[in-house]
N, C-alpha and C positions, 0 to 999 in steps of 0.2 A: 521559587524562582523570583517573584514578585518581591519576597521579603528581602532576599539578598540585594537586589537593586534599590529598593528603598533605603535600607541601610547604608549602601555606597551613596547613595544620593544625599542621605542625611549628614554622611561624614564630609563629604568633598564639596557639596554644592549648596544646600539650604541653610539657613540659619534659623535660630531659636525662635519661636516655637514651631516653625514649620517641619523641623527635622524630627520632632515627637511625632506631630501628626501624621507624616509620612509613613513612618515606621509603624505607628498604631494602626492606621489603615491597612497597611500591608499586612500585618499580624491577623487582623480581623479577616481579611480577604482569604489569607492562606487557611484559616481555621475554617471558614465557611467551605472553601472548595476541598478540603480533606473531609469533612464531615459529609459532604454531598458524596464525594468518591466512595466512602466507606458504606453510606446507604445504597447506593448504587448498585455496588457489589453483593449485598446482602439482600437483595429484594426477593430471590427464590432459594430455595435449596437445590445444591449440586445434586445431579442426578448421576451417580457412578455406582460401580459394583453390580452385584447381584439383583439387587432391588430395582435398578434401572430397566431389567428385562421384562417387568410386567408389561403386557400389552402387547409385546413384539412378535414376530411371526419366527416360528421353527420350523426344521425339516426332521422328520423321524428317521433315523439312522438305524436304530434297532426296535424292531417291534415292541409296541408298549400295550401290554395286556396283563396287568394295569402298569407294571415297571418296565422300563425300557431306556434308550438313550435317544437326545435329540441334539441336533446342531443349531446354534444360535449364535450369529455374528462371528463365525469361524471357530467356535469353541463347542465342544461335546459335553453335554451335562446329563447326569442321571434324571428321569422324568418320571413321572406319574400320571397317566391318563386313565381315568375312571372307565370312559367309555371304548377304550382301545384305540389304537392306531396303527396301519401297516408302515413298512418301510417306504419312505419317499414321500409321505403324506404330508401335507403342511398343517401344522396345528399353531394355537396361539397360546403363549405362556399367560397365565391368569394369577400366577402368584408363586412364592417360594416357601418351602418347608424344610429349613436346616440347608443341606446343599442338593437337594432334588426340588426341581421345578415342577410345579404343578401346570399341566396343560390340557387343553381341551381341543377337540376338533373343530376346524373352521365351518361355519354353516355354508 
């Protein structure tokens, strides 16, 4: 936006060499602003998909001994709980193996 204003200012108002200075300064400002916006958006990895479930709490919907099903964020997943867990119990997701969540009982 600043660049467009600088070009319009350079064409209709400013005389040489100020028109080139205004356009150059606006171009530098736009590049700095764009670079900063890209850096800001790439600061951390997006957490989406099944990998983002690690560490969340789940509810057992089918007895896990060691395999069963758990509900996490409104979705039902296959799960493996080596310690076993009963229906309705709260467990914590500790990882993912294929499409099976690895869960453990909460302390």
